[in-house]
Biotite code that builds the C-alpha atoms (Angstrom):
import biotite.structure as struc

atoms = struc.array([
    struc.Atom([124.844, 95.126, 129.834], chain_id="A", res_id=1, res_name="MET", atom_name="CA", element="C"),
    struc.Atom([121.143, 95.292, 128.285], chain_id="A", res_id=2, res_name="ILE", atom_name="CA", element="C"),
    struc.Atom([120.125, 91.773, 127.079], chain_id="A", res_id=3, res_name="ASN", atom_name="CA", element="C"),
    struc.Atom([117.956, 92.958, 124.179], chain_id="A", res_id=4, res_name="HIS", atom_name="CA", element="C"),
    struc.Atom([116.337, 89.248, 123.922], chain_id="A", res_id=5, res_name="LYS", atom_name="CA", element="C"),
    struc.Atom([114.842, 89.468, 127.312], chain_id="A", res_id=6, res_name="LEU", atom_name="CA", element="C"),
    struc.Atom([113.139, 93.090, 126.624], chain_id="A", res_id=7, res_name="SER", atom_name="CA", element="C"),
    struc.Atom([109.902, 93.860, 125.874], chain_id="A", res_id=8, res_name="SER", atom_name="CA", element="C"),
    struc.Atom([108.783, 95.377, 122.399], chain_id="A", res_id=9, res_name="ASP", atom_name="CA", element="C"),
    struc.Atom([108.040, 98.773, 124.678], chain_id="A", res_id=10, res_name="GLU", atom_name="CA", element="C"),
    struc.Atom([111.175, 98.612, 126.458], chain_id="A", res_id=11, res_name="GLU", atom_name="CA", element="C"),
    struc.Atom([113.440, 98.357, 123.429], chain_id="A", res_id=12, res_name="LEU", atom_name="CA", element="C"),
    struc.Atom([111.369, 101.226, 121.707], chain_id="A", res_id=13, res_name="VAL", atom_name="CA", element="C"),
    struc.Atom([112.339, 103.212, 124.860], chain_id="A", res_id=14, res_name="VAL", atom_name="CA", element="C"),
    struc.Atom([115.928, 102.307, 124.491], chain_id="A", res_id=15, res_name="LEU", atom_name="CA", element="C"),
    struc.Atom([115.977, 102.989, 120.448], chain_id="A", res_id=16, res_name="TYR", atom_name="CA", element="C"),
    struc.Atom([114.331, 106.306, 121.241], chain_id="A", res_id=17, res_name="LYS", atom_name="CA", element="C"),
    struc.Atom([117.734, 107.026, 123.551], chain_id="A", res_id=18, res_name="ASN", atom_name="CA", element="C"),
    struc.Atom([119.940, 106.189, 121.134], chain_id="A", res_id=19, res_name="GLY", atom_name="CA", element="C"),
    struc.Atom([120.451, 102.058, 120.963], chain_id="A", res_id=20, res_name="ASP", atom_name="CA", element="C"),
    struc.Atom([120.500, 101.116, 117.601], chain_id="A", res_id=21, res_name="GLU", atom_name="CA", element="C"),
    struc.Atom([120.601, 97.340, 118.589], chain_id="A", res_id=22, res_name="ARG", atom_name="CA", element="C"),
    struc.Atom([117.424, 97.972, 120.014], chain_id="A", res_id=23, res_name="ALA", atom_name="CA", element="C"),
    struc.Atom([115.867, 98.702, 116.710], chain_id="A", res_id=24, res_name="PHE", atom_name="CA", element="C"),
    struc.Atom([117.560, 95.794, 115.391], chain_id="A", res_id=25, res_name="GLU", atom_name="CA", element="C"),
    struc.Atom([115.757, 93.406, 117.664], chain_id="A", res_id=26, res_name="GLU", atom_name="CA", element="C"),
    struc.Atom([112.597, 94.470, 116.797], chain_id="A", res_id=27, res_name="LEU", atom_name="CA", element="C"),
    struc.Atom([113.463, 94.451, 113.087], chain_id="A", res_id=28, res_name="TYR", atom_name="CA", element="C"),
    struc.Atom([114.415, 90.593, 114.184], chain_id="A", res_id=29, res_name="GLU", atom_name="CA", element="C"),
    struc.Atom([111.219, 90.011, 115.826], chain_id="A", res_id=30, res_name="ARG", atom_name="CA", element="C"),
    struc.Atom([108.537, 91.460, 113.348], chain_id="A", res_id=31, res_name="TYR", atom_name="CA", element="C"),
    struc.Atom([110.601, 91.397, 109.613], chain_id="A", res_id=32, res_name="ALA", atom_name="CA", element="C"),
    struc.Atom([109.085, 88.204, 108.543], chain_id="A", res_id=33, res_name="ARG", atom_name="CA", element="C"),
    struc.Atom([105.433, 88.423, 110.186], chain_id="A", res_id=34, res_name="ARG", atom_name="CA", element="C"),
    struc.Atom([104.805, 91.852, 108.342], chain_id="A", res_id=35, res_name="LEU", atom_name="CA", element="C"),
    struc.Atom([106.290, 90.976, 105.283], chain_id="A", res_id=36, res_name="LYS", atom_name="CA", element="C"),
    struc.Atom([103.657, 88.093, 105.216], chain_id="A", res_id=37, res_name="ARG", atom_name="CA", element="C"),
    struc.Atom([101.094, 90.390, 106.040], chain_id="A", res_id=38, res_name="LEU", atom_name="CA", element="C"),
    struc.Atom([101.816, 92.657, 103.412], chain_id="A", res_id=39, res_name="ILE", atom_name="CA", element="C"),
    struc.Atom([102.227, 89.722, 101.111], chain_id="A", res_id=40, res_name="TYR", atom_name="CA", element="C"),
    struc.Atom([98.234, 89.139, 101.446], chain_id="A", res_id=41, res_name="TYR", atom_name="CA", element="C"),
    struc.Atom([97.559, 92.469, 100.396], chain_id="A", res_id=42, res_name="TYR", atom_name="CA", element="C"),
    struc.Atom([100.049, 93.531, 97.779], chain_id="A", res_id=43, res_name="VAL", atom_name="CA", element="C"),
    struc.Atom([100.403, 89.410, 96.421], chain_id="A", res_id=44, res_name="GLY", atom_name="CA", element="C"),
    struc.Atom([104.244, 89.582, 95.370], chain_id="A", res_id=45, res_name="ASP", atom_name="CA", element="C"),
    struc.Atom([107.383, 89.181, 96.861], chain_id="A", res_id=46, res_name="SER", atom_name="CA", element="C"),
    struc.Atom([109.094, 91.968, 95.493], chain_id="A", res_id=47, res_name="GLU", atom_name="CA", element="C"),
    struc.Atom([106.242, 94.599, 96.185], chain_id="A", res_id=48, res_name="THR", atom_name="CA", element="C"),
    struc.Atom([106.107, 93.308, 99.721], chain_id="A", res_id=49, res_name="ALA", atom_name="CA", element="C"),
    struc.Atom([109.650, 93.842, 100.169], chain_id="A", res_id=50, res_name="ASP", atom_name="CA", element="C"),
    struc.Atom([109.187, 97.539, 99.190], chain_id="A", res_id=51, res_name="ASP", atom_name="CA", element="C"),
    struc.Atom([105.958, 98.216, 101.464], chain_id="A", res_id=52, res_name="VAL", atom_name="CA", element="C"),
    struc.Atom([107.767, 96.535, 104.279], chain_id="A", res_id=53, res_name="PHE", atom_name="CA", element="C"),
    struc.Atom([110.822, 99.455, 103.744], chain_id="A", res_id=54, res_name="HIS", atom_name="CA", element="C"),
    struc.Atom([107.964, 101.696, 103.459], chain_id="A", res_id=55, res_name="ASP", atom_name="CA", element="C"),
    struc.Atom([107.117, 100.277, 107.038], chain_id="A", res_id=56, res_name="VAL", atom_name="CA", element="C"),
    struc.Atom([110.093, 100.518, 108.620], chain_id="A", res_id=57, res_name="CYS", atom_name="CA", element="C"),
    struc.Atom([110.889, 104.146, 107.222], chain_id="A", res_id=58, res_name="MET", atom_name="CA", element="C"),
    struc.Atom([107.467, 105.196, 109.221], chain_id="A", res_id=59, res_name="ARG", atom_name="CA", element="C"),
    struc.Atom([108.394, 103.436, 112.123], chain_id="A", res_id=60, res_name="VAL", atom_name="CA", element="C"),
    struc.Atom([111.825, 105.014, 112.423], chain_id="A", res_id=61, res_name="ILE", atom_name="CA", element="C"),
    struc.Atom([109.917, 108.230, 111.433], chain_id="A", res_id=62, res_name="LYS", atom_name="CA", element="C"),
    struc.Atom([107.929, 108.603, 113.758], chain_id="A", res_id=63, res_name="HIS", atom_name="CA", element="C"),
    struc.Atom([108.903, 106.147, 116.580], chain_id="A", res_id=64, res_name="VAL", atom_name="CA", element="C"),
    struc.Atom([108.515, 109.388, 118.988], chain_id="A", res_id=65, res_name="ASP", atom_name="CA", element="C"),
    struc.Atom([104.931, 109.234, 118.579], chain_id="A", res_id=66, res_name="LYS", atom_name="CA", element="C"),
    struc.Atom([104.393, 105.918, 120.216], chain_id="A", res_id=67, res_name="PHE", atom_name="CA", element="C"),
    struc.Atom([103.404, 105.852, 123.768], chain_id="A", res_id=68, res_name="ARG", atom_name="CA", element="C"),
    struc.Atom([104.635, 103.253, 125.879], chain_id="A", res_id=69, res_name="THR", atom_name="CA", element="C"),
    struc.Atom([101.280, 102.712, 127.493], chain_id="A", res_id=70, res_name="ASN", atom_name="CA", element="C"),
    struc.Atom([100.305, 101.063, 123.629], chain_id="A", res_id=71, res_name="MET", atom_name="CA", element="C"),
    struc.Atom([101.133, 97.734, 122.745], chain_id="A", res_id=72, res_name="THR", atom_name="CA", element="C"),
    struc.Atom([104.307, 97.902, 120.077], chain_id="A", res_id=73, res_name="PHE", atom_name="CA", element="C"),
    struc.Atom([102.377, 94.947, 118.102], chain_id="A", res_id=74, res_name="SER", atom_name="CA", element="C"),
    struc.Atom([99.352, 96.538, 117.598], chain_id="A", res_id=75, res_name="SER", atom_name="CA", element="C"),
    struc.Atom([101.079, 100.146, 116.520], chain_id="A", res_id=76, res_name="TRP", atom_name="CA", element="C"),
    struc.Atom([103.523, 98.483, 113.969], chain_id="A", res_id=77, res_name="ILE", atom_name="CA", element="C"),
    struc.Atom([100.562, 96.313, 112.345], chain_id="A", res_id=78, res_name="TYR", atom_name="CA", element="C"),
    struc.Atom([98.326, 99.063, 112.215], chain_id="A", res_id=79, res_name="GLN", atom_name="CA", element="C"),
    struc.Atom([101.247, 101.039, 110.060], chain_id="A", res_id=80, res_name="ILE", atom_name="CA", element="C"),
    struc.Atom([101.779, 98.018, 108.224], chain_id="A", res_id=81, res_name="THR", atom_name="CA", element="C"),
    struc.Atom([98.010, 97.633, 107.181], chain_id="A", res_id=82, res_name="VAL", atom_name="CA", element="C"),
    struc.Atom([97.947, 101.195, 106.555], chain_id="A", res_id=83, res_name="ASN", atom_name="CA", element="C"),
    struc.Atom([101.121, 101.359, 104.550], chain_id="A", res_id=84, res_name="CYS", atom_name="CA", element="C"),
    struc.Atom([99.885, 98.199, 102.391], chain_id="A", res_id=85, res_name="SER", atom_name="CA", element="C"),
    struc.Atom([96.244, 99.859, 101.504], chain_id="A", res_id=86, res_name="LYS", atom_name="CA", element="C"),
    struc.Atom([98.163, 103.043, 100.533], chain_id="A", res_id=87, res_name="ASN", atom_name="CA", element="C"),
    struc.Atom([100.114, 101.046, 98.109], chain_id="A", res_id=88, res_name="PHE", atom_name="CA", element="C"),
    struc.Atom([96.961, 99.150, 96.734], chain_id="A", res_id=89, res_name="LEU", atom_name="CA", element="C"),
    struc.Atom([95.285, 102.892, 96.052], chain_id="A", res_id=90, res_name="LYS", atom_name="CA", element="C"),
    struc.Atom([97.999, 104.173, 94.571], chain_id="A", res_id=91, res_name="LYS", atom_name="CA", element="C"),
    struc.Atom([98.557, 101.244, 92.344], chain_id="A", res_id=92, res_name="LYS", atom_name="CA", element="C"),
    struc.Atom([95.069, 101.112, 91.137], chain_id="A", res_id=93, res_name="SER", atom_name="CA", element="C"),
    struc.Atom([95.021, 104.632, 90.565], chain_id="A", res_id=94, res_name="LYS", atom_name="CA", element="C"),
    struc.Atom([98.463, 104.341, 88.628], chain_id="A", res_id=95, res_name="ASN", atom_name="CA", element="C"),
    struc.Atom([96.997, 101.360, 86.891], chain_id="A", res_id=96, res_name="GLU", atom_name="CA", element="C"),
    struc.Atom([93.764, 102.928, 85.478], chain_id="A", res_id=97, res_name="ARG", atom_name="CA", element="C"),
    struc.Atom([95.750, 105.879, 84.342], chain_id="A", res_id=98, res_name="LEU", atom_name="CA", element="C"),
    struc.Atom([98.241, 103.565, 82.482], chain_id="A", res_id=99, res_name="LEU", atom_name="CA", element="C"),
    struc.Atom([94.774, 101.754, 80.870], chain_id="A", res_id=100, res_name="GLU", atom_name="CA", element="C"),
    struc.Atom([93.539, 105.267, 79.901], chain_id="A", res_id=101, res_name="LYS", atom_name="CA", element="C"),
    struc.Atom([96.535, 106.065, 78.277], chain_id="A", res_id=102, res_name="GLU", atom_name="CA", element="C"),
    struc.Atom([96.967, 102.562, 76.536], chain_id="A", res_id=103, res_name="LYS", atom_name="CA", element="C"),
    struc.Atom([93.284, 102.952, 74.968], chain_id="A", res_id=104, res_name="PHE", atom_name="CA", element="C"),
    struc.Atom([94.105, 106.540, 73.963], chain_id="A", res_id=105, res_name="ARG", atom_name="CA", element="C"),
    struc.Atom([97.636, 105.285, 72.029], chain_id="A", res_id=106, res_name="ILE", atom_name="CA", element="C"),
    struc.Atom([95.543, 102.097, 70.274], chain_id="A", res_id=107, res_name="ARG", atom_name="CA", element="C"),
    struc.Atom([92.297, 104.041, 69.692], chain_id="A", res_id=108, res_name="GLY", atom_name="CA", element="C"),
    struc.Atom([89.483, 101.662, 69.337], chain_id="A", res_id=109, res_name="ASP", atom_name="CA", element="C"),
    struc.Atom([91.583, 98.548, 68.757], chain_id="A", res_id=110, res_name="LYS", atom_name="CA", element="C"),
    struc.Atom([90.757, 95.840, 70.899], chain_id="A", res_id=111, res_name="ARG", atom_name="CA", element="C"),
    struc.Atom([93.423, 93.731, 72.234], chain_id="A", res_id=112, res_name="GLU", atom_name="CA", element="C"),
    struc.Atom([93.605, 89.990, 70.928], chain_id="A", res_id=113, res_name="ILE", atom_name="CA", element="C"),
    struc.Atom([93.803, 87.595, 73.454], chain_id="A", res_id=114, res_name="ARG", atom_name="CA", element="C"),
    struc.Atom([95.262, 84.246, 72.837], chain_id="A", res_id=115, res_name="THR", atom_name="CA", element="C"),
    struc.Atom([93.353, 81.195, 74.390], chain_id="A", res_id=116, res_name="PRO", atom_name="CA", element="C"),
    struc.Atom([96.547, 80.391, 76.579], chain_id="A", res_id=117, res_name="GLU", atom_name="CA", element="C"),
    struc.Atom([96.246, 83.779, 77.785], chain_id="A", res_id=118, res_name="ASP", atom_name="CA", element="C"),
    struc.Atom([92.838, 83.119, 78.969], chain_id="A", res_id=119, res_name="GLU", atom_name="CA", element="C"),
    struc.Atom([93.871, 79.891, 80.899], chain_id="A", res_id=120, res_name="ILE", atom_name="CA", element="C"),
    struc.Atom([97.154, 81.414, 82.292], chain_id="A", res_id=121, res_name="VAL", atom_name="CA", element="C"),
    struc.Atom([94.767, 84.405, 83.463], chain_id="A", res_id=122, res_name="ASP", atom_name="CA", element="C"),
    struc.Atom([92.513, 81.742, 85.421], chain_id="A", res_id=123, res_name="GLU", atom_name="CA", element="C"),
    struc.Atom([94.791, 79.862, 86.832], chain_id="A", res_id=124, res_name="PHE", atom_name="CA", element="C"),
    struc.Atom([97.451, 81.695, 87.845], chain_id="A", res_id=125, res_name="ASP", atom_name="CA", element="C"),
    struc.Atom([96.000, 82.541, 91.455], chain_id="A", res_id=126, res_name="VAL", atom_name="CA", element="C"),
    struc.Atom([94.880, 79.794, 93.980], chain_id="A", res_id=127, res_name="GLU", atom_name="CA", element="C"),
    struc.Atom([91.198, 79.590, 94.189], chain_id="A", res_id=128, res_name="ILE", atom_name="CA", element="C"),
    struc.Atom([91.719, 80.151, 98.039], chain_id="A", res_id=129, res_name="PHE", atom_name="CA", element="C"),
    struc.Atom([93.544, 83.180, 97.751], chain_id="A", res_id=130, res_name="ASN", atom_name="CA", element="C"),
    struc.Atom([90.680, 84.427, 95.421], chain_id="A", res_id=131, res_name="LYS", atom_name="CA", element="C"),
    struc.Atom([88.491, 83.551, 98.006], chain_id="A", res_id=132, res_name="ALA", atom_name="CA", element="C"),
    struc.Atom([90.216, 85.748, 100.449], chain_id="A", res_id=133, res_name="VAL", atom_name="CA", element="C"),
    struc.Atom([90.891, 88.453, 97.675], chain_id="A", res_id=134, res_name="ASP", atom_name="CA", element="C"),
    struc.Atom([87.218, 88.951, 97.197], chain_id="A", res_id=135, res_name="SER", atom_name="CA", element="C"),
    struc.Atom([86.437, 89.897, 100.917], chain_id="A", res_id=136, res_name="LEU", atom_name="CA", element="C"),
    struc.Atom([85.678, 93.307, 101.693], chain_id="A", res_id=137, res_name="LYS", atom_name="CA", element="C"),
    struc.Atom([88.860, 95.231, 103.357], chain_id="A", res_id=138, res_name="ASP", atom_name="CA", element="C"),
    struc.Atom([87.144, 95.098, 106.885], chain_id="A", res_id=139, res_name="ARG", atom_name="CA", element="C"),
    struc.Atom([86.596, 91.179, 106.711], chain_id="A", res_id=140, res_name="PHE", atom_name="CA", element="C"),
    struc.Atom([89.756, 90.733, 104.911], chain_id="A", res_id=141, res_name="ARG", atom_name="CA", element="C"),
    struc.Atom([91.953, 92.545, 107.339], chain_id="A", res_id=142, res_name="ASP", atom_name="CA", element="C"),
    struc.Atom([90.450, 90.399, 110.264], chain_id="A", res_id=143, res_name="VAL", atom_name="CA", element="C"),
    struc.Atom([90.794, 87.203, 108.410], chain_id="A", res_id=144, res_name="PHE", atom_name="CA", element="C"),
    struc.Atom([94.559, 87.936, 107.894], chain_id="A", res_id=145, res_name="ILE", atom_name="CA", element="C"),
    struc.Atom([95.629, 88.777, 111.005], chain_id="A", res_id=146, res_name="LEU", atom_name="CA", element="C"),
    struc.Atom([93.411, 86.356, 112.774], chain_id="A", res_id=147, res_name="ARG", atom_name="CA", element="C"),
    struc.Atom([94.292, 83.477, 110.491], chain_id="A", res_id=148, res_name="PHE", atom_name="CA", element="C"),
    struc.Atom([97.540, 84.043, 109.421], chain_id="A", res_id=149, res_name="ASP", atom_name="CA", element="C"),
    struc.Atom([99.026, 85.649, 112.130], chain_id="A", res_id=150, res_name="HIS", atom_name="CA", element="C"),
    struc.Atom([97.288, 83.797, 115.027], chain_id="A", res_id=151, res_name="ARG", atom_name="CA", element="C"),
    struc.Atom([96.489, 87.426, 116.659], chain_id="A", res_id=152, res_name="LEU", atom_name="CA", element="C"),
    struc.Atom([93.981, 87.506, 119.471], chain_id="A", res_id=153, res_name="LYS", atom_name="CA", element="C"),
    struc.Atom([90.609, 89.299, 118.648], chain_id="A", res_id=154, res_name="TYR", atom_name="CA", element="C"),
    struc.Atom([91.650, 91.859, 121.473], chain_id="A", res_id=155, res_name="VAL", atom_name="CA", element="C"),
    struc.Atom([94.804, 92.795, 119.313], chain_id="A", res_id=156, res_name="GLU", atom_name="CA", element="C"),
    struc.Atom([92.862, 92.692, 116.051], chain_id="A", res_id=157, res_name="ILE", atom_name="CA", element="C"),
    struc.Atom([90.402, 95.142, 117.618], chain_id="A", res_id=158, res_name="ALA", atom_name="CA", element="C"),
    struc.Atom([93.360, 97.626, 118.798], chain_id="A", res_id=159, res_name="ASP", atom_name="CA", element="C"),
    struc.Atom([94.782, 97.512, 115.223], chain_id="A", res_id=160, res_name="ILE", atom_name="CA", element="C"),
    struc.Atom([91.794, 98.039, 113.122], chain_id="A", res_id=161, res_name="LEU", atom_name="CA", element="C"),
    struc.Atom([90.283, 100.456, 115.721], chain_id="A", res_id=162, res_name="LYS", atom_name="CA", element="C"),
    struc.Atom([86.806, 98.334, 116.600], chain_id="A", res_id=163, res_name="CYS", atom_name="CA", element="C"),
    struc.Atom([85.821, 96.255, 119.571], chain_id="A", res_id=164, res_name="SER", atom_name="CA", element="C"),
    struc.Atom([86.711, 92.859, 120.087], chain_id="A", res_id=165, res_name="GLU", atom_name="CA", element="C"),
    struc.Atom([82.837, 91.993, 119.573], chain_id="A", res_id=166, res_name="ARG", atom_name="CA", element="C"),
    struc.Atom([82.951, 93.534, 116.050], chain_id="A", res_id=167, res_name="THR", atom_name="CA", element="C"),
    struc.Atom([86.387, 91.687, 115.555], chain_id="A", res_id=168, res_name="ALA", atom_name="CA", element="C"),
    struc.Atom([84.798, 88.485, 115.875], chain_id="A", res_id=169, res_name="LYS", atom_name="CA", element="C"),
    struc.Atom([81.930, 88.925, 114.186], chain_id="A", res_id=170, res_name="TRP", atom_name="CA", element="C"),
    struc.Atom([84.032, 90.177, 111.267], chain_id="A", res_id=171, res_name="ARG", atom_name="CA", element="C"),
    struc.Atom([86.015, 86.835, 111.205], chain_id="A", res_id=172, res_name="MET", atom_name="CA", element="C"),
    struc.Atom([82.798, 84.712, 111.710], chain_id="A", res_id=173, res_name="LYS", atom_name="CA", element="C"),
    struc.Atom([81.579, 86.346, 108.187], chain_id="A", res_id=174, res_name="LYS", atom_name="CA", element="C"),
    struc.Atom([85.027, 86.247, 106.622], chain_id="A", res_id=175, res_name="SER", atom_name="CA", element="C"),
    struc.Atom([84.390, 82.452, 106.959], chain_id="A", res_id=176, res_name="ILE", atom_name="CA", element="C"),
    struc.Atom([80.971, 82.697, 105.833], chain_id="A", res_id=177, res_name="ASP", atom_name="CA", element="C"),
    struc.Atom([81.928, 84.610, 102.972], chain_id="A", res_id=178, res_name="LYS", atom_name="CA", element="C"),
    struc.Atom([85.172, 82.379, 101.818], chain_id="A", res_id=179, res_name="ILE", atom_name="CA", element="C"),
    struc.Atom([83.148, 79.088, 102.113], chain_id="A", res_id=180, res_name="THR", atom_name="CA", element="C"),
    struc.Atom([80.223, 80.551, 100.229], chain_id="A", res_id=181, res_name="GLN", atom_name="CA", element="C"),
    struc.Atom([82.886, 81.438, 97.435], chain_id="A", res_id=182, res_name="PHE", atom_name="CA", element="C"),
    struc.Atom([84.957, 78.084, 97.505], chain_id="A", res_id=183, res_name="LEU", atom_name="CA", element="C"),
    struc.Atom([81.260, 76.415, 97.392], chain_id="A", res_id=184, res_name="LYS", atom_name="CA", element="C"),
    struc.Atom([80.137, 78.474, 94.727], chain_id="A", res_id=185, res_name="GLU", atom_name="CA", element="C"),
    struc.Atom([83.729, 77.920, 92.555], chain_id="A", res_id=186, res_name="ASN", atom_name="CA", element="C"),
    struc.Atom([83.315, 74.174, 93.214], chain_id="A", res_id=187, res_name="LYS", atom_name="CA", element="C"),
    struc.Atom([86.267, 74.094, 95.401], chain_id="A", res_id=188, res_name="ALA", atom_name="CA", element="C"),
    struc.Atom([84.607, 72.367, 98.278], chain_id="A", res_id=189, res_name="LEU", atom_name="CA", element="C"),
])
């Protein structure tokens, strides 16, 4: 009898490819919470993060045959997660632009009237730190989230993001510099 808890991720993938459903369940248990948290950093909403996570799971199931066991499973699944999160944001942005165009077309030249309460809610609905992280360009934010929140090693980050380890370290340093600058400018430090 196979003890799935003691098997490596890569061994579990091989077992799953051979029809062992419990192997996939074990991988799910190992990664679900971490991946949902990563997705949340991109999408900012727990229900949406669940939807994107479902997409990640479907892609893993669909493409598991393409996984090469000489790779690390964690790098492979994190790469899928980052890509699904970014794809969601691109699609969301496109849909929001189309919606805004349609709203403008329907209301014509009328301007939306905003109350002072609306302005206050807009100012304080996201914590300043999240704003600082969100202000980073993708290549810096990706490294920052994977290192800071997921505590991945630079070698793993480099593998996930397809860059050198030195580049990953440089991007992390720049991320910290940019976040610090943002916080100083917004008087949070």
